[in-house]
Structure formats: structure tokens, C-alpha cells
ZADO-1210 file (C-alpha; in nm, 4 decimals, padded with zeros to 6 digits):
<atoms>
<atom x="07.2590" y="16.6434" z="16.9540" code="MET" pos="1"/>
<atom x="07.3170" y="17.0047" z="17.0484" code="GLY" pos="2"/>
<atom x="07.4983" y="17.0597" z="17.3753" code="LEU" pos="3"/>
<atom x="07.6084" y="16.6955" z="17.3961" code="PHE" pos="4"/>
<atom x="07.8757" y="16.7643" z="17.1327" code="TRP" pos="5"/>
<atom x="08.0574" y="16.9585" z="17.4049" code="THR" pos="6"/>
<atom x="08.1036" y="16.6227" z="17.5786" code="VAL" pos="7"/>
<atom x="08.1252" y="16.3895" z="17.2785" code="ILE" pos="8"/>
<atom x="08.4017" y="16.5735" z="17.0895" code="ASN" pos="9"/>
<atom x="08.6609" y="16.5643" z="17.3712" code="PRO" pos="10"/>
<atom x="08.5810" y="16.1982" z="17.4404" code="ILE" pos="11"/>
<atom x="08.6372" y="16.1069" z="17.0744" code="LEU" pos="12"/>
<atom x="08.9635" y="16.3022" z="17.0754" code="GLU" pos="13"/>
<atom x="09.0655" y="16.1290" z="17.3988" code="LEU" pos="14"/>
<atom x="09.0029" y="15.7822" z="17.2546" code="LEU" pos="15"/>
<atom x="09.1987" y="15.8663" z="16.9404" code="THR" pos="16"/>
<atom x="09.4987" y="16.0150" z="17.1188" code="TYR" pos="17"/>
<atom x="09.5015" y="15.7321" z="17.3736" code="THR" pos="18"/>
<atom x="09.5173" y="15.4727" z="17.0971" code="PHE" pos="19"/>
<atom x="09.7912" y="15.6570" z="16.9071" code="VAL" pos="20"/>
<atom x="10.0165" y="15.7712" z="17.1906" code="PHE" pos="21"/>
<atom x="09.9603" y="15.5016" z="17.4541" code="HIS" pos="22"/>
<atom x="09.8742" y="15.1902" z="17.2544" code="THR" pos="23"/>
<atom x="10.0860" y="15.2479" z="16.9447" code="LEU" pos="24"/>
<atom x="10.3724" y="15.4618" z="17.0802" code="LEU" pos="25"/>
<atom x="10.3733" y="15.3337" z="17.4425" code="SER" pos="26"/>
<atom x="10.3827" y="15.6822" z="17.5990" code="VAL" pos="27"/>
<atom x="10.3128" y="15.6840" z="17.9757" code="ASN" pos="28"/>
<atom x="10.2504" y="15.9581" z="18.2306" code="PHE" pos="29"/>
<atom x="10.2447" y="15.7326" z="18.5343" code="HIS" pos="30"/>
<atom x="10.4943" y="15.4846" z="18.6759" code="ALA" pos="31"/>
<atom x="10.2282" y="15.2123" z="18.6661" code="ALA" pos="32"/>
<atom x="10.2154" y="15.2457" z="18.2891" code="GLY" pos="33"/>
<atom x="09.8460" y="15.1519" z="18.2695" code="ASP" pos="34"/>
<atom x="09.5894" y="15.2977" z="18.0329" code="SER" pos="35"/>
<atom x="09.3691" y="15.4326" z="18.3143" code="LYS" pos="36"/>
<atom x="09.6306" y="15.6766" z="18.4368" code="HIS" pos="37"/>
<atom x="09.7249" y="15.7700" z="18.0815" code="PHE" pos="38"/>
<atom x="09.3625" y="15.8547" z="17.9977" code="VAL" pos="39"/>
<atom x="09.3262" y="16.0795" z="18.3030" code="LEU" pos="40"/>
<atom x="09.6546" y="16.2648" z="18.2533" code="PHE" pos="41"/>
<atom x="09.5925" y="16.3054" z="17.8810" code="LEU" pos="42"/>
<atom x="09.2401" y="16.4365" z="17.9359" code="PHE" pos="43"/>
<atom x="09.3729" y="16.6781" z="18.1981" code="CYS" pos="44"/>
<atom x="09.6175" y="16.8197" z="17.9432" code="GLY" pos="45"/>
<atom x="09.3522" y="16.8334" z="17.6705" code="MET" pos="46"/>
<atom x="09.1185" y="17.0135" z="17.9090" code="LEU" pos="47"/>
<atom x="09.3705" y="17.2910" z="17.9545" code="SER" pos="48"/>
<atom x="09.4879" y="17.3178" z="17.5943" code="TRP" pos="49"/>
<atom x="09.1370" y="17.3110" z="17.4453" code="ALA" pos="50"/>
<atom x="09.0337" y="17.6048" z="17.6634" code="GLY" pos="51"/>
<atom x="09.3147" y="17.8178" z="17.5232" code="LEU" pos="52"/>
<atom x="09.2920" y="17.7002" z="17.1611" code="ALA" pos="53"/>
<atom x="08.9139" y="17.7325" z="17.1335" code="ASP" pos="54"/>
<atom x="08.9135" y="18.0777" z="17.2895" code="GLY" pos="55"/>
<atom x="09.1984" y="18.2173" z="17.0807" code="ILE" pos="56"/>
<atom x="09.0671" y="18.0709" z="16.7548" code="THR" pos="57"/>
<atom x="08.7211" y="18.2155" z="16.8029" code="ARG" pos="58"/>
<atom x="08.8434" y="18.5529" z="16.9294" code="CYS" pos="59"/>
<atom x="09.0757" y="18.6102" z="16.6324" code="THR" pos="60"/>
<atom x="08.7898" y="18.6668" z="16.3877" code="SER" pos="61"/>
<atom x="08.5295" y="18.8040" z="16.6295" code="CYS" pos="62"/>
<atom x="08.5650" y="19.1670" z="16.5144" code="ILE" pos="63"/>
<atom x="08.5630" y="19.1024" z="16.1394" code="THR" pos="64"/>
<atom x="08.2805" y="18.8486" z="16.1735" code="ASP" pos="65"/>
<atom x="08.0612" y="19.1034" z="16.3513" code="ASN" pos="66"/>
<atom x="08.1228" y="19.4119" z="16.1367" code="ALA" pos="67"/>
<atom x="07.7539" y="19.5069" z="16.1539" code="HIS" pos="68"/>
<atom x="07.7848" y="19.5462" z="16.5320" code="LEU" pos="69"/>
<atom x="08.1236" y="19.7181" z="16.5252" code="ILE" pos="70"/>
<atom x="07.9889" y="19.9913" z="16.2964" code="ARG" pos="71"/>
<atom x="07.7421" y="20.0888" z="16.5683" code="LYS" pos="72"/>
<atom x="07.9300" y="20.3570" z="16.7574" code="LEU" pos="73"/>
<atom x="07.7734" y="20.2773" z="17.0939" code="ASN" pos="74"/>
<atom x="07.8409" y="19.9045" z="17.0798" code="PHE" pos="75"/>
<atom x="08.1056" y="19.7927" z="17.3353" code="PRO" pos="76"/>
<atom x="08.3392" y="19.5851" z="17.1188" code="ALA" pos="77"/>
<atom x="08.5024" y="19.4249" z="17.4218" code="ILE" pos="78"/>
<atom x="08.1839" y="19.2187" z="17.4620" code="VAL" pos="79"/>
<atom x="08.2713" y="19.0095" z="17.1558" code="LEU" pos="80"/>
<atom x="08.5978" y="18.8499" z="17.2751" code="PRO" pos="81"/>
<atom x="08.4827" y="18.8497" z="17.6382" code="ALA" pos="82"/>
<atom x="08.1697" y="18.6458" z="17.5745" code="HIS" pos="83"/>
<atom x="08.3636" y="18.3969" z="17.3600" code="LEU" pos="84"/>
<atom x="08.6196" y="18.3391" z="17.6354" code="VAL" pos="85"/>
<atom x="08.3375" y="18.3019" z="17.8862" code="LEU" pos="86"/>
<atom x="08.1817" y="18.0431" z="17.6554" code="SER" pos="87"/>
<atom x="08.5063" y="17.8436" z="17.6424" code="THR" pos="88"/>
<atom x="08.5259" y="17.8639" z="18.0219" code="LEU" pos="89"/>
<atom x="08.1805" y="17.7050" z="18.0414" code="VAL" pos="90"/>
<atom x="08.2941" y="17.4311" z="17.8031" code="ASN" pos="91"/>
<atom x="08.5961" y="17.3741" z="18.0253" code="GLN" pos="92"/>
<atom x="08.3614" y="17.3346" z="18.3200" code="ALA" pos="93"/>
<atom x="08.1771" y="17.0559" z="18.1343" code="PHE" pos="94"/>
<atom x="08.5059" y="16.8831" z="18.0542" code="ARG" pos="95"/>
<atom x="08.6257" y="16.9259" z="18.4109" code="LEU" pos="96"/>
<atom x="08.3073" y="16.7508" z="18.5221" code="GLY" pos="97"/>
<atom x="08.3937" y="16.4558" z="18.2954" code="ILE" pos="98"/>
<atom x="08.7455" y="16.4448" z="18.4389" code="LEU" pos="99"/>
<atom x="08.6167" y="16.4510" z="18.7963" code="LEU" pos="100"/>
<atom x="08.3818" y="16.1607" z="18.7219" code="ILE" pos="101"/>
<atom x="08.6720" y="15.9721" z="18.5653" code="GLY" pos="102"/>
<atom x="08.8840" y="16.0353" z="18.8744" code="MET" pos="103"/>
<atom x="08.6147" y="15.8721" z="19.0873" code="LEU" pos="104"/>
<atom x="08.5610" y="15.5744" z="18.8564" code="LEU" pos="105"/>
<atom x="08.9143" y="15.4836" z="18.7459" code="ILE" pos="106"/>
<atom x="09.1451" y="15.7191" z="18.9374" code="GLY" pos="107"/>
<atom x="09.2418" y="15.7831" z="19.2972" code="ASP" pos="108"/>
<atom x="08.9285" y="15.9783" z="19.3830" code="GLY" pos="109"/>
<atom x="08.9107" y="16.3394" z="19.4991" code="TRP" pos="110"/>
<atom x="09.1058" y="16.5386" z="19.7516" code="SER" pos="111"/>
<atom x="09.0950" y="16.8943" z="19.8789" code="TRP" pos="112"/>
<atom x="09.3708" y="16.9794" z="19.6300" code="HIS" pos="113"/>
<atom x="09.0986" y="17.0157" z="19.3650" code="ILE" pos="114"/>
<atom x="09.0231" y="17.3544" z="19.5186" code="LEU" pos="115"/>
<atom x="09.3733" y="17.4708" z="19.4271" code="LEU" pos="116"/>
<atom x="09.3081" y="17.4099" z="19.0576" code="ALA" pos="117"/>
<atom x="08.9796" y="17.5988" z="19.0268" code="LEU" pos="118"/>
<atom x="09.1172" y="17.9581" z="19.0466" code="PRO" pos="119"/>
<atom x="09.3649" y="17.8798" z="18.7711" code="PHE" pos="120"/>
<atom x="09.0873" y="17.8159" z="18.5209" code="PHE" pos="121"/>
<atom x="08.9982" y="18.1831" z="18.5708" code="VAL" pos="122"/>
<atom x="09.3660" y="18.2813" z="18.5437" code="VAL" pos="123"/>
<atom x="09.3916" y="18.0854" z="18.2185" code="GLN" pos="124"/>
<atom x="09.0767" y="18.2594" z="18.0911" code="ALA" pos="125"/>
<atom x="09.2497" y="18.5934" z="18.1564" code="ALA" pos="126"/>
<atom x="09.5474" y="18.4774" z="17.9488" code="LEU" pos="127"/>
<atom x="09.3150" y="18.3631" z="17.6705" code="THR" pos="128"/>
<atom x="09.1247" y="18.6917" z="17.6709" code="LEU" pos="129"/>
<atom x="09.4427" y="18.8996" z="17.6581" code="GLY" pos="130"/>
<atom x="09.5883" y="18.7026" z="17.3679" code="VAL" pos="131"/>
<atom x="09.2470" y="18.6896" z="17.2005" code="GLY" pos="132"/>
<atom x="09.2004" y="19.0679" z="17.2083" code="MET" pos="133"/>
<atom x="09.5504" y="19.1192" z="17.0698" code="PHE" pos="134"/>
<atom x="09.4913" y="18.8749" z="16.7812" code="LEU" pos="135"/>
<atom x="09.1434" y="19.0130" z="16.7125" code="ALA" pos="136"/>
<atom x="09.3009" y="19.3575" z="16.6655" code="THR" pos="137"/>
<atom x="09.5718" y="19.2232" z="16.4360" code="LEU" pos="138"/>
<atom x="09.3118" y="19.0403" z="16.2293" code="ASN" pos="139"/>
<atom x="09.1418" y="19.3706" z="16.1474" code="VAL" pos="140"/>
<atom x="09.4609" y="19.4858" z="15.9747" code="TYR" pos="141"/>
<atom x="09.5904" y="19.1483" z="15.8510" code="PHE" pos="142"/>
<atom x="09.3028" y="18.9263" z="15.7442" code="ARG" pos="143"/>
<atom x="09.5082" y="18.6077" z="15.7199" code="ASP" pos="144"/>
<atom x="09.5825" y="18.6026" z="16.0937" code="MET" pos="145"/>
<atom x="09.3481" y="18.3068" z="16.1321" code="GLY" pos="146"/>
<atom x="09.5808" y="18.0898" z="15.9240" code="HIS" pos="147"/>
<atom x="09.8826" y="18.1946" z="16.1303" code="TRP" pos="148"/>
<atom x="09.6934" y="18.1281" z="16.4535" code="VAL" pos="149"/>
<atom x="09.5881" y="17.7779" z="16.3440" code="ASN" pos="150"/>
<atom x="09.9449" y="17.6963" z="16.2419" code="ALA" pos="151"/>
<atom x="10.0842" y="17.8335" z="16.5680" code="GLY" pos="152"/>
<atom x="09.8337" y="17.6385" z="16.7773" code="LEU" pos="153"/>
<atom x="09.9141" y="17.3157" z="16.5941" code="MET" pos="154"/>
<atom x="10.2858" y="17.3602" z="16.6648" code="ILE" pos="155"/>
<atom x="10.2195" y="17.4727" z="17.0211" code="GLY" pos="156"/>
<atom x="10.0029" y="17.1681" z="17.0937" code="MET" pos="157"/>
<atom x="10.2882" y="16.9292" z="17.0187" code="PHE" pos="158"/>
<atom x="10.5579" y="17.1437" z="17.1808" code="VAL" pos="159"/>
<atom x="10.3485" y="17.1604" z="17.4987" code="THR" pos="160"/>
<atom x="10.3421" y="16.8404" z="17.7104" code="PRO" pos="161"/>
<atom x="09.9807" y="16.7520" z="17.6411" code="VAL" pos="162"/>
<atom x="10.0289" y="16.4035" z="17.4950" code="PHE" pos="163"/>
<atom x="10.3429" y="16.3150" z="17.6891" code="TYR" pos="164"/>
<atom x="10.4869" y="16.3930" z="18.0351" code="PRO" pos="165"/>
<atom x="10.7050" y="16.6980" z="18.0842" code="ALA" pos="166"/>
<atom x="10.9781" y="16.4645" z="18.2111" code="SER" pos="167"/>
<atom x="11.0135" y="16.3292" z="17.8564" code="ALA" pos="168"/>
<atom x="11.1425" y="16.6642" z="17.7302" code="TYR" pos="169"/>
<atom x="11.5044" y="16.6424" z="17.6004" code="PRO" pos="170"/>
<atom x="11.7360" y="16.8626" z="17.8026" code="ARG" pos="171"/>
<atom x="11.8637" y="17.0458" z="17.4951" code="GLN" pos="172"/>
<atom x="11.5116" y="17.1769" z="17.4289" code="PHE" pos="173"/>
<atom x="11.4216" y="17.2549" z="17.7887" code="ILE" pos="174"/>
<atom x="11.3930" y="17.6277" z="17.7083" code="LEU" pos="175"/>
<atom x="11.0828" y="17.5434" z="17.5059" code="LEU" pos="176"/>
<atom x="10.9226" y="17.4003" z="17.8179" code="LEU" pos="177"/>
<atom x="10.9785" y="17.6296" z="18.1158" code="TYR" pos="178"/>
<atom x="10.8737" y="17.9659" z="17.9593" code="PRO" pos="179"/>
<atom x="10.5628" y="17.8036" z="17.8076" code="ASN" pos="180"/>
<atom x="10.2685" y="17.9161" z="18.0256" code="PRO" pos="181"/>
<atom x="10.0476" y="17.6333" z="17.9005" code="MET" pos="182"/>
<atom x="10.3051" y="17.3773" z="18.0138" code="ALA" pos="183"/>
<atom x="10.2882" y="17.5376" z="18.3575" code="GLN" pos="184"/>
<atom x="09.9068" y="17.5395" z="18.3599" code="PHE" pos="185"/>
<atom x="09.8962" y="17.1707" z="18.2668" code="ILE" pos="186"/>
<atom x="10.1484" y="17.0924" z="18.5409" code="GLY" pos="187"/>
<atom x="09.9342" y="17.2792" z="18.7941" code="ILE" pos="188"/>
<atom x="09.6183" y="17.0900" z="18.6948" code="TYR" pos="189"/>
<atom x="09.7928" y="16.7513" z="18.6934" code="GLN" pos="190"/>
<atom x="09.9465" y="16.8144" z="19.0355" code="SER" pos="191"/>
<atom x="09.6332" y="16.9397" z="19.2079" code="SER" pos="192"/>
<atom x="09.3709" y="16.7214" z="19.0389" code="LEU" pos="193"/>
<atom x="09.5466" y="16.3904" z="18.9708" code="LEU" pos="194"/>
<atom x="09.8592" y="16.3749" z="19.1859" code="ASN" pos="195"/>
<atom x="09.6740" y="16.5343" z="19.4783" code="GLN" pos="196"/>
<atom x="09.9707" y="16.7514" z="19.5690" code="THR" pos="197"/>
<atom x="10.0286" y="17.1248" z="19.5999" code="VAL" pos="198"/>
<atom x="10.1547" y="17.2626" z="19.2646" code="PRO" pos="199"/>
<atom x="10.4967" y="17.4225" z="19.2429" code="ILE" pos="200"/>
<atom x="10.4740" y="17.7738" z="19.3848" code="ILE" pos="201"/>
<atom x="10.6926" y="17.9280" z="19.1149" code="THR" pos="202"/>
<atom x="10.4654" y="17.7818" z="18.8453" code="SER" pos="203"/>
<atom x="10.1588" y="17.9342" z="19.0073" code="MET" pos="204"/>
<atom x="10.3226" y="18.2740" z="19.0430" code="LEU" pos="205"/>
<atom x="10.4534" y="18.2616" z="18.6865" code="TYR" pos="206"/>
<atom x="10.1178" y="18.1892" z="18.5221" code="VAL" pos="207"/>
<atom x="09.9491" y="18.4595" z="18.7300" code="CYS" pos="208"/>
<atom x="10.2101" y="18.7139" z="18.6238" code="ALA" pos="209"/>
<atom x="10.2131" y="18.6185" z="18.2550" code="ILE" pos="210"/>
<atom x="09.8314" y="18.6132" z="18.2419" code="SER" pos="211"/>
<atom x="09.8119" y="18.9604" z="18.4008" code="ALA" pos="212"/>
<atom x="10.0639" y="19.0991" z="18.1525" code="VAL" pos="213"/>
<atom x="09.8854" y="18.9360" z="17.8569" code="ALA" pos="214"/>
<atom x="09.5511" y="19.0770" z="17.9697" code="LEU" pos="215"/>
<atom x="09.6874" y="19.4288" z="18.0150" code="MET" pos="216"/>
<atom x="09.8713" y="19.4296" z="17.6818" code="VAL" pos="217"/>
<atom x="09.5779" y="19.2802" z="17.4933" code="GLY" pos="218"/>
<atom x="09.3283" y="19.5216" z="17.6476" code="ALA" pos="219"/>
<atom x="09.5565" y="19.8185" z="17.5775" code="SER" pos="220"/>
<atom x="09.6098" y="19.7280" z="17.2111" code="VAL" pos="221"/>
<atom x="09.2395" y="19.6575" z="17.1680" code="PHE" pos="222"/>
<atom x="09.1320" y="19.9872" z="17.3284" code="ALA" pos="223"/>
<atom x="09.3835" y="20.2009" z="17.1342" code="HIS" pos="224"/>
<atom x="09.2646" y="20.0589" z="16.8015" code="ASN" pos="225"/>
<atom x="08.8929" y="20.0418" z="16.8783" code="ARG" pos="226"/>
<atom x="08.8144" y="20.3692" z="16.6985" code="LYS" pos="227"/>
<atom x="08.9684" y="20.2366" z="16.3765" code="GLU" pos="228"/>
<atom x="08.7558" y="19.9216" z="16.3641" code="PHE" pos="229"/>
<atom x="08.4423" y="20.0657" z="16.1965" code="PRO" pos="230"/>
<atom x="08.6454" y="20.2008" z="15.9020" code="ASP" pos="231"/>
<atom x="08.8429" y="19.8805" z="15.8495" code="LEU" pos="232"/>
<atom x="08.5863" y="19.6029" z="15.8872" code="VAL" pos="233"/>
</atoms>
């Protein structure tokens, strides 16, 4: 089915998580408590998290998986993580299209606030690329990084308010919520796309700053270790 799996996989995940968290556990994002709002808010969170998780997972092994290219001295290694993050951004665009259709069919429609969300998909891609380059470098030296990344993403997915509203966070664990950039990204998307309101300014500034730092650190680590790659892969 080729490209259609880009659409089918998130829909199957959405149906599964909706049944588990909404039907079985009675989790709600919206005051109305209906399944339509839950589906939209859940898919919005999945849209954001999947972009990060897919990009980071694929970037971690991109250097070791392409040793034949890395050993060519003139090959720009930065192309490997960059094209993978670009690919995940395209997948996010497909999923965003599904969400927008859902908003028309079962949600409150569209508003101009959608325009506020679009730049932050690029900002999130910058965060993903920075973290991806850093992990790709570590994986050259420590080949089991992929296992650590998968474990970290699994924990992060449940610590981040993807399947439940941020308001459900216990106060004693609130420090796990506010510094989490993905929690802020999800809040920005939910506000601008679904709630049709302007996202919190501090959240927008925070994710821009943390993404810029991640990109600079990741690029620096990647560039300083680039010469070692051919001998280690």
C-alpha cells in the first residue's frame, strides 16, 4: 500500500489509544467529555510526538547504517540526519492534513489561528535535528544508543501529556511538565488548532529558545566529531 501506510498507521494508533484511554479509562480533554473532542486532541498530541520520536529514532543510527557513504571523504554527513528529519516533517504534514479534515467534519472548523501553529512545526524539526545529530554522534561511539533512545522515548511519551490533558498532572510532579519542550509544543498545537486561541507567549518563546540551543549543540558535537566517523564506522 506504499505511501498510504503514512496515513493508516496513525489512524490505527488513534483508534487503539481512543479505546484504551477514553472508553476504558474515561480520560477526557474537553469539558463536553465526548469522544469527538477526545479523538481530535489525542491526534493533535500524537501528531507532535510522532514527529519527534520518528526523527530521533531514525537519526540515531543514520551514521552507522550508512558507513559506505561516511567513508567517502567528500560526502557531507550532515545530509543523513537532515534528510531524515525533512522526511518526518513531510509525514507530519500528511497527519496535519488528516487532523484538519477531522476538525471540519467533527470539530469546530478552522480559524486563522491555524497559521500560528505552522511555524512551530519547523521549530520542532529544528529541535529534532539537533537532538538527532547529537544522538547519531553518540551512537558511533556507543552502539547500544538505539536501545537507550527507544527506552527514553517510551518513558517520555507517557510523561508528556499526549494521552491525557496537562491539567491532569499532579502538582507534586509539575516539574516534569513545564521544562518538557514537547509538552509545550503540544499545548501550542492544541491551543492554535483546536481551541482556536493564541498560545501562551512564554511557551512559544521557550520552545524557540530550547530548539535553537539543541540545534547549535547538536550541530557543534556532530561537526567536531565528523572527522572520526570514517575510522569508527
